[in-house]
N, C-alpha and C positions, 0 to 999 in steps of 0.2 A: 342473656337478656339485661338490658341496662336498666338501673333503676333511675327515678326522677327525684329522687332525694337527695339531698347533698352529701349525704355520708353513706349513700347505699342503703344495705339493711341494720346498719349497726344503730342501736338504740341509747338514749342517753340512760343511765344508770342515776336514780336519786337517792340521796340527797347529793348532788352536786356543788363542789366549788370552785371559781375561778377567778381569774380579774375581768371584770366589767371593765369595757373602757369607751369613755364618750368623747366625742369629737364635737366643739361648739364655738358659736361664735364668741369672742371676747367681748365685743363691744355691747353685748346683749346678756351676758351668762355672769352676772353677777353673784345672782342668787342657786346657782346651778348645784353648789354641793348641798346645799339645805335642801333645794327640792327634789333633787336625787336620792338623798337618804331619809327623807319622808316618802317617796314612793315604794322605795325597797321595804322601808317597813311596812307600812300600809298591805304590800305584797307578801306578807310573812315571809320575807328573807330575811339572813342575817347578814348584812352588809360590815365590814370593818371599817375603818379610818380611810376616808377618801385622800390620794395622792394627786396633786396637778404634778404633768407631768411635762418636761421643757418642751415646747412648740418653735418648730422651724422658723416660723412666720409671725408676724403681730397681728395677724387678722385672728386666727384661730387658735384655741387652747385646748387640750387634752386631760382627762381627769381619768383616773385609774381607782377602782372601788372593789378590793376582795370581796366577793359575797359566795353564800351558801343559798342553795335554791333546795327547798325541799320536794317540789314536783313540777311537773310539767306547764300545770294552769298557772301557777305564781310565778314562773320565769316567762312567760308569754306574755301577762299580764303587765309585767314590770317594764318589759321591752317596750311594750307598746304606748305606755305611759311615758316613760322617757323619751322614746322618737318625739312623744306629740308636744313636747315642749318647745317654744320658739325658737331660743339659741341652738339647740340641737340638730348637728348635721348627722350625725352618724352613731349608732350606737351597736357595740362588738362585742 
């Protein structure tokens, strides 16, 4: 029987640390680093220093933030808040 979950029955074990990636519109993303850090800290995550990643085009930028989440609720809240920022196109 197939599962409708993206990773089947595998569960994320917390705390979990990974590199959060954000794709955003350069023209409207001047404060993205500060906004992302504020959101992550408010979500009780432990972010490290953000790193801008080279982008192939001039329209979009990529931001990478090493982060640790202690629980599912804080991770989902941070993803929702980051995705709601006007300049953000994707959060991975």
